[in-house]
BANU-393622 format. One record per atom (N, C-alpha, C): x, y, z; residue in one letter. Coordinates in steps of 0.2 Angstrom, whole numbers, plus 5000, padded with zeros to 4 digits. Each point is the difference from the previous one (the first is absolute). Layout:
XYZA/...
//
This chain:
485757244617M/500350054996M/500349974994M/499950034994D/500349984994D/500750025000D/500549974997K/500750024999K/500249994993K/500450044998I/500350004993I/500749975000I/500149954997N/500749975000N/500450004993N/499750044995G/500450014994G/500049944995G/499749945002L/500049944996L/499350004996L/500150004994I/499450004995I/499849934998I/499449985002Q/499849934999Q/499750004993Q/500349964995K/499849994994K/499449954999K/499450034999V/499449955000V/499849994992V/500250044996T/499849994993T/500749984995T/499949974995V/500549984995V/500150054994V/500650004997D/500150044994D/500149954995D/500050024993Y/500049954995Y/500749965000Y/500550035002K/500649975001K/500049945004K/499550005005D/499949955005D/499649944997D/499750014994F/499549954998F/500349934999F/500749994997P/500249934999P/500149965007P/500150045005E/500049965007E/499349985003E/499550024996H/499349995003H/499649974995H/500249964995V/499649974995V/499649955004V/499350004998N/499549965003N/499850025007N/500250055002E/499850035007E/499650064999E/499550015005V/499650065000V/500350055004V/500150064997V/500450065003V/499650064999V/500250065003E/499750064999E/500550054996E/499750044996M/500450054996M/499650075000M/500450055001K/499750074999K/500250034994K/499650054997G/500250034994G/499450044998G/500050034994I/499550044997I/499849964993I/499350004999I/499849974994I/500250044994I/500449974996H/500350044994H/499549994994H/499749945000R/499649994994R/499649935001R/499450014998I/499549945000I/499849984993I/500149944998R/499949974994R/499549955001R/499350014998E/499549965000E/500049954995E/500049935001M/500049954996M/499349965001M/499949954996T/499449965000T/500149955006T/499750015006G/500049965005G/500550015005G/500550054999F/500550025004F/500350074999F/500550025004A/500250074998A/500850005003A/500450044996F/500750015002F/499950075004F/500349995006V/500050065004V/500850025001V/500250054997I/500750025000I/500250055005I/500449985005I/500250045006I/500650034999I/500050075001R/500750045000R/500250005007R/500649985002T/500350005006T/500650064999T/500450005005A/500550055000A/500550004994A/500149944998R/500549994994R/499749954995R/499549965001D/499849954996D/499350024997D/499849964995V/499450004997V/499849925000V/499549985005V/499949935001V/499349984997V/500149944997Q/499349984997Q/499749955005Q/499450025002C/499649965004C/499349984996C/499749945002V/499549974996V/499449995005V/499450034998Y/499449995003Y/499649954997Y/499749955003S/499549964998S/499649975005S/499449994999P/499549975006P/500349935001P/500449974996D/500249935002D/500550005005D/500350055002F/500650005004F/499850005008F/499450045001S/499850005007S/499250025000S/499850025006D/499350025001D/500050084999D/500550034999Y/500150074999Y/499750024993Y/499650065000R/499750024994R/500250085000R/500350014994M/500250074999M/499450044998M/500050065003D/499450054998D/500250064997D/499550054999D/500150064997D/500550055004D/500149985006K/500450055004K/500849994998K/500149944997V/500749994998V/500150034993V/500350065000V/500150034994V/500850024999V/500250024994E/500750024999E/500150075004E/500650005003G/500250055005G/499949995007G/499649955002C/499949985007C/500749975003C/500150035006A/500549975004A/499749945004A/500349944999V/499749945003V/500549955003V/499749965004K/500449945003K/499749944997K/500449964997L/499749944997L/500349945004L/499549955000T/500249935003T/500049954994T/500549964999G/499949954994G/500649955000G/499949954996K/500549954999K/500550014995K/500649995001I/500550014995I/500149944996I/500050014993V/500149954996V/500550024994V/500349954997K/500450024994K/499650024994K/500250054996D/499650024995D/500149954994D/499549974998E/500149954995E/500250034993E/499950064999T/500150034993T/500750035000T/500350025005R/500650035000R/500549975005R/500649984997E/500549975003E/500350045006E/500149975006D/500350035006D/499650065002D/499350004999R/499650055003R/499549975004R/499750045005Y/499549975004Y/499450055001Y/499549975002E/499450045001E/499649985006E/499550045002M/499649995006M/499349984998M/499749955002Q/499349984999Q/499750035006Q/499550054999I/499750045005I/499549965004I/500150005007H/499549985004H/499650055004H/500350065000G/499650065003G/500350064998G/499650065000I/500350074999I/499750045005I/500450035004E/499850055005E/500150074997E/499550044999V/500250074997V/500150055006V/500750034999L/500250045006L/499850074998L/500050024994S/499850074998S/499750004993S/499650044998S/499750004993S/500250074997S/500150004993P/500150074997P/499350045000P/500050065000A/499450045000A/499850014993A/500550004995E/499850014993E/500449954996E/499849984994Q/500449964995Q/500650044998Q/500549964998M/500650034997M/499950054994M/500350065000P/499850044994P/500449984994P/500549965001I/500449974994I/500249935002I/500149964995V/500149935000V/500849995002V/500149975006I/500749995003I/500149935001I/499649954998N/500149935002N/500249964994N/500350044995K/500349964994K/500850015001K/500449964996K/500750005001K/500350075000K/499750044996Q/500350075000Q/499450054998Q/500150065002L/499450054998L/500050014993L/499450004997D/499850004993D/500250074997D/500750025000N/500250064996N/499650065002N/499950015007I/499750065002I/500550065000I/499750064999P/500550064999P/500450005007P/500650034999I/500450015006I/499750045005I/499650054998D/499750055005D/499549965004D/499649964997L/499549965003L/500349955005L/500549974998N/500449955004N/500250045006N/500350055000L/500350045006L/499450035004L/499550024997N/499450035004N/499749955004N/500049944997M/499749945004M/500549965003M/500550025003R/500649965002R/499849965006R/499650025005P/499849955005P/499649944997P/499850004994V/499649944997V/500549974995V/500350044996T/500449974995T/500649965002T/500350025006L/500549965003L/499849935002L/499449995001R/499749935001R/500149954995R/500150034994N/500249954994N/500649965001N/500049944999P/500749965001P/500650034997P/499950024994K/500650034996K/500250075003K/499550045002E/500250065003E/500449995006E/499749965005R/500349995006R/500749975000R/500149964995A/500649964999A/500650054998A/499850064997V/500550054999V/500450025006V/499650015006F/500250025006F/500349955004F/499949944999K/500449945003K/500750004997K/500050014993I/500750014997I/500350065003I/499750055001Q/500350065003Q/500249995007Q/499649965004E/500249985006E/500749965000E/500049964995G/500649955000G/500750044998G/499950064996I/500550044998I/500350045006I/499550035004A/500250035006A/500349965005A/499749945001R/500249955005R/500749974998R/500149994994G/500749984998G/500550055001G/499950064999F/500450065001F/500250005008F/499550005004R/500150005007R/500449945003R/499849944997E/500349945003E/500850004998E/500150024993F/500750004998F/500450055004F/499850065001L/500450055003L/500149985007L/499549975003T/500049985007T/500649955001T/500049954995S/500549955000S/500750034999S/500150064998Q/500650044998Q/500250055006Q/499749995006N/500150045005N/499850075000N/499450014996F/499750075000F/499550015005F/499950065003T/499550015005T/499450044996T/499449975002E/499450044997E/499950065004E/499850064996I/499950065004I/499350034997I/499850055004H/499350034998H/500250075001H/500050044995T/500250075000T/499450054999T/500050065003P/499550054999P/499750014993P/499450014999K/499750024994K/499850085000K/500150035005I/499950075001I/500750035001I/500350044996N/500750025000N/500050084999N/500650035003A/500150074999A/500350024994A/500349954996Q/500350014994Q/499849944995Q/500150014994G/499949954995G/500749974998G/500049935000A/500749974999A/500250014993A/499650014995E/500250014993E/500050074998E/499650045004G/500050074998G/499550014994G/500050064997G/499650014994G/499350025001G/499550004995A/499450025001A/499549945002A/500249944999N/499649945000N/499949985007N/499850045005I/499949995007I/499450035003I/499649955003F/499450025003F/500150055007F/499750055000K/500150055006K/499449995004K/500150005007L/499550005005L/500050065005L/499450025002D/500050045006D/500149965006D/500550015004Y/500149965006Y/500050045006Y/499450015003F/500050055005F/500350074999F/499850024994G/500350074998G/500650004997G/500449945000K/500650004996K/499949964994K/500550024995Q/500049964994Q/500449945000Q/499849944999V/500449945000V/499849964993V/500349944999F/499949974994F/499949925001F/499749974995L/499949935000L/500749974997L/500249955003A/500649974998A/500049984993A/500550024996Q/500249984994Q/500349935000Q/500449995005S/500449945001S/500250005007S/500349945003P/500350005006P/500750015000P/500250034995Q/500850014999Q/500450035006Q/499850055002F/500350045006F/500149955006F/499449975002Y/500049965006Y/500449934999Y/500049974993K/500449954999K/500850015001K/500250064998Q/500750025000Q/500150015008Q/499650045003M/500150015007M/500149945004M/499749944998L/500049945004L/500649954998L/500350024995V/500649964998V/500549995006V/500250065003P/500549995005P/499749975006P/499449995001V/499649965005V/500049934999V/499749984994Y/499949934999Y/500549974994Y/500350044997E/500449994994E/499649984994E/499549955001R/499649994994R/499250005002R/499650044996V/499350015002V/499649994994V/499449995001F/499550004994F/499350025002F/499650024996E/499350025001E/499649984994E/499449985002I/499449994995I/499550055002I/499850054996G/499550055003G/499850044994G/499550045001P/499750054995P/500550065000P/500050034993V/500350064999V/499650044996V/500150074999F/499550044997F/500350054995F/499850004994R/500350054995R/499450044997R/500150065001A/499550054997A/500150014993A/500049954996E/500150014993E/499450004996E/499950054995H/499450014997H/500049964993H/500349945001H/500049954994H/499349965001H/499749994994D/499449964999D/500249954995D/500549955002T/500249954995T/499949945003T/500149954996S/500049935002S/500549975005S/500550055001R/500649985004R/500050035007R/499650055001H/500150045006H/499450005005H/500249995006L/499650015006L/500250065004L/499550035004N/500250055005N/500249975007N/499849945001E/500249975006E/500149934998E/500649975002Y/500249934998Y/500449975006Y/500149944999I/500449965005I/500750004998I/500550035004S/500749994998S/500449955004S/500449964997M/500449955004M/500750035000M/500250025006D/500750045000D/500549965004D/500650004999F/500549985004F/500650055000F/500450005005E/500650045001E/500549955003E/500650004998M/500549965003M/500750045001M/500349995006G/500750035001G/500649964999G/500550035000F/500749974999F/500049964993F/499850034995I/500049984993I/500750014997I/500249964996E/500750014996E/499850044994E/499549994997S/499850044995S/499249994999S/499750044995F/499350004999F/499849934997F/500549964997Y/499949944998Y/499749955005Y/500250015007D/499749965005D/499350015001D/499750064998I/499350015000I/499749964995I/500250004994M/499849974994M/500049925001M/500549985004N/500049935001N/499549985005N/499950045005M/499549995005M/499349994997M/499950054996E/499350004996E/499949944996E/500549984997T/500049944995T/499849945005T/500449995005G/499849955005G/499350005002G/499750065002A/499350005002A/499649984995A/500150024993L/499649984995L/500049934999L/500549975000K/500149934999K/499649965006K/500050035006Y/499649975005Y/499350004999Y/499850064998I/499350024999I/499749954994I/500349994995V/499849964994V/500049935003V/500449975004K/500049935003K/499450005004K/499950055004L/499449995005L/499450004996L/499950044995L/499450004996L/499949934996L/500549974998K/500049944997K/499749945005K/500350015006E/499949945005E/499350015004E/499950065002E/499450015005E/499450044997E/500150034994Y/499450034996Y/499949974993Y/500149945000A/499949964994A/499350014997A/499549995004E/499350014998E/499950064997E/500250065003E/499950064997E/500450014994E/500649985000V/500450004994V/499749974994V/499749945001A/499749964995A/499350044998A/499650025005L/499450034998L/500150074996L/500550035001L/500150074997L/500549994994L/500249934999N/500549994994N/500650045000N/500350015006V/500650045001V/500649974997V/500350044996N/500749994997N/500550025005N/500249965005L/500550015004L/500750004997L/500450065001P/500750004997P/500549955003P/500449984996E/500649965002E/500650055002E/500250005006I/500550055002I/500749975001I/500550014996N/500649975001N/500550065001N/500450024996D/500450065000D/499650064997D/500050065003I/499750064996I/500550044997I/499950014994P/500550054996P/500050075003P/500650035000V/500150075002V/500350044994V/499750064999I/500250054995I/500050075003I/500550044998K/500050075002K/499550044995K/499750055003F/499550044997F/500250034993F/500650025000M/500250034993M/500149954995M/500249945002D/500149944996D/499349984997D/499650005005A/499349984998A/499750054995A/500150065001K/499850054995K/500349994993K/500649985000D/500449994994D/499749944996D/499849955004I/499749944997I/499350024996I/499750045004I/499350024997I/500150044994I/500550045000I/500250044994I/500249964994I/500649965001K/500349964995K/499749944998K/499749965004K/499749944999K/499350004998K/499650055003Y/499350004999Y/499850074996Y/500550044998K/499950064996K/499550055002K/500050005007K/499550055003K/500450075002K/499650054998K/500350075002K/499850015007K/500650025004I/499950025007I/499950075001I/499550025004T/499850075001T/500250025008T/500149945004D/500150025007D/500649955002D/500650045002F/500649965002F/500050005008F/499550015003R/500050005007R/499649945003R/499649974996D/499549955002D/499849964994D/499649955001F/499749964995F/499350014999F/499850004994E/499350004998E/499749935001E/499449995001P/499749945000P/500249954994P/500050034994E/500149964994E/500849985001E/500450045002E/500749985001E/500149945005E/499650005006E/500049955004E/499849934997E/499550014996Q/499749944997Q/500649974995Q/500350054996I/500549974996I/500649975004I/500250035005L/500549965005L/499849945002L/499349995002G/499849945002G/500049954995G/499850024994K/500149954994K/500749984999K/500550055000W/500749994999W/500349955005W/499850015007A/500249955005A/499849934999A/499449994997K/499749944999K/500349964994K/500150044995Q/500449974994Q/500749995001Q/500450045004E/500749995001E/500249955006E/499650015005F/500149965006F/499549955002F/499450004997N/499549965002N/499850025007N/500050065001S/499850035007S/499450045000S/499549995005D/499550055000D/500150065004D/500650005003F/500350065004F/500650034997F/500150065001L/500650044998L/500150065005L/500650005003F/500250055004F/500350064996F/499850065001V/500350064996V/500350045006V/500750014999T/500350045005T/500350074998T/500350045005H/500350064998H/499550054997H/499550015003Y/499550054997Y/500350075001Y/499850054996P/500350075001P/499850035007P/500550035003S/499950035006S/499550055001S/499950044995E/499450055000E/499349975000E/500049944998K/499349965000K/499949965007K/500550005004R/500049965006R/499950045006R/499749975006P/499950055006P/500750025003P/499950055004F/500650035003F/500549955004F/499749955002Y/500349955005Y/500449954996Y/499950004993A/500449954996A/500750014999A/500449955001M/500750025000M/500350004993M/500350054998D/500350014994D/500649954998D/500149994994D/500549954999D/500750045000D/500549985004P/500650045001P/500450004993P/499949954996A/500350004993A/499750054995A/499450025001D/499650044996D/499450035004D/500150065003P/499550025005P/499350024996P/500050004994E/499450024996E/499549945001E/500349945002Y/499549945000Y/500149985007Y/499549965002T/499949975007T/500149935001T/500249985006L/500049935001L/499349975002L/499650004995S/499349985001S/499849964994S/499449975001F/499749964995F/499350005000F/499749974994D/499349985000D/500049934998D/499549965002L/499949934998L/499450004995L/500149984994L/499449994995L/499849935000L/499449995000F/499749935000F/499550004994F/500249964995R/499649994994R/499950074997R/500450055000G/500050064997G/499650055003G/500050005007I/499750055004I/500450015007I/500150065002E/500450015006E/499649985006E/500349965004I/499649985006I/500450025007I/500750024999T/500450015006T/500450064998T/500150045005T/500650065000T/500449995006T/500650004999G/500549995006G/500750034999G/500449995005G/500750024999G/500350015007G/500750024999Q/500450025006Q/499850075002Q/500050015006R/499850075003R/500750045002R/499950065001I/500650045003I/500049995007I/500549985003H/500149995007H/500450055004H/500450044996D/500450055004D/499650065001D/500050035005Y/499650065002Y/500250064996Y/500650024999N/500250054996N/499950004993N/500049944997E/499949984993E/499250014999E/499649985005Q/499350004999Q/499850085001Q/500250035004V/499950075001V/500250044993V/500649994998K/500250034994K/499549994994K/499849944999K/499549984995K/499450045001K/499750005006M/499450035001M/500050074999M/500650045002L/500150074998L/500050014993L/500349964996S/500150014993S/499349994997S/499549975003R/499350004997R/499650055003R/500350055004G/499650055003G/499549985005G/500249955004M/499649975005M/500250045007M/499550005004K/500150035007K/500249955005K/500650005002I/500349955005I/499650005006I/499750055002E/499750015007E/499349964999E/499849994994D/499349965000D/500149925000D/500749985001F/500149935000F/500549985006F/499950035005E/500449995006E/500049935003E/499449975000G/499949935002G/500349954996G/499950014993Y/500449964996Y/500750005000Y/500350075000L/500750015000L/500349985007L/499649995005M/500349985006M/500349935000M/499749964996A/500349934999A/500750014997A/500150044995H/500650014996H/500550035005H/499850055004K/500550045004K/500349965005K/499649955002Y/500349965006Y/500249934997Y/500149994994G/500449944997G/499549954997G/500149994993M/499649954996M/500549964997M/499949935000P/500449964995P/499850004993P/500449984995P/499850004993P/499449965000P/499550024996H/499349975000H/499750014994H/499449974999G/499650014994G/499449955001G/499550014995G/499449975000G/499650014994G/499449985001L/499550004994L/499350005002L/499650024995G/499250005001G/499749964994G/499649955002L/499749964995L/499250015000L/499750024995G/499350015000G/499649935000G/499649995005L/499649935000L/499550004995L/499650054999E/499549994995E/500350004993E/500550034998R/500350004994R/500349944998R/500449965005I/500249944998I/499549954999I/499450005005T/499549964999T/499650014993T/500050064998M/499750024993M/500349964995M/500750015000H/500449974994H/500149935001H/500049975006L/500049935000L/499449964998L/499450045001L/499449974998L/499850024993L/500450044997G/499850024993G/499550054999G/499850045005F/499550055000F/500250064996F/499550034997K/500250064996K/499950075005K/499749995005N/499850055005N/500249995007N/500450045003V/500249985007V/499450005005V/499550034998R/499450005005R/499749935001R/500149964995Y/499849935001Y/500449965006Y/500650035001A/500549975005A/500050045007A/499550045000S/499950045007S/499349985002S/500049985007M/499349985002M/499550055000M/500250065003F/499550065000F/500450064997F/500150014994P/500550054997P/499850075002P/500550045000R/499950075001R/500450044995R/499750034996D/500350044994D/499750075000D/500150044995I/499850075000I/499250015000I/499649944998N/499350005000N/499749965005N/500349965004R/499749955004R/500250005007R/499650015005V/500149995007V/499549955003V/499649974996T/499549955003T/500049944995T/499749945002P/499849995007P/500649995005P/
//
């Protein structure tokens, strides 16, 4: 009888193993990315999970003869000798002794994906052909960088005694309210797709004190812009026993520093391939909302039409100002107007027209919204009633307040948006593996 012991025997090597096997014959698995026929030999470029590996076929290396079955797109197992690449310092290649074809493509690729980057194909074609275009080295590198961002967020918060949680995405109420919420028929009842894990984060503060989640959220916004998606990944945390909402900004700053360090150290190949301009993060400047508006008016001579929020152009101005004045790619803007913030945002006791909340701007675009929450039951009920909300619709949420909540706060950080801006994309869809917007639900 066979038995499974959970031990995985490694019988093939990866490119990172090549230096240990110089002048040895080994096996490697991958997909034929490109074949370049030369006079008397051929370069066979193999795409593995993370690398693009140069292999060389020549009749001089062995008795093996490559035939017409070996084509681009084949999944293969290669046998070959590892040697140093004579033309590139600190690089290695495989001299092919044999190729076993594991599977073959039914058709040729509809677009060329085996160059360093896709040849300026339209974004709709890129997204329509996503199962194919993601095979391009630069396209897939985007999502290794995105993995590093999410991984850094998780690792840092875990080191700070946060507990990772997984909250429901089908809810009885919307956390943010408003019309931008997807409605579902749930066995004859109306329910909603989660706009954020906000309620559940707060409920769990008295349980774990510090919690975080990386998961999808849904916004039924009819925006067809380069900045908006209807489903995206939100990186959220909530922390209890805070002294002020500055504790939250400090925690985020620590997380961002950790993420940048991780990308430098463990994602250097992708950083180099995509020519990523990683920010240097020291101290992040902080400015109040109305002071920021004042700078836009007086220093940049802009006419303000909305004193409740920032226009995209105003965010860009503030990003430019932070870089010029503080050499910072980041800027915290605090004390947003109460009428613009959700009902759970704590108002500033010194001026209740404003909240103890903030946004974080990165190179002139908002990537984070956060702040201190109301923890007193009576205060929360009072604010909800003042907004015409029905208390009975929020019994589960208010239960946490009724039976005791510590001072707490948190934030939400859009994974695609920070990826977009870190990599210098003009459209957030390039930073979404399979984007969902008002026009797209496939592939």
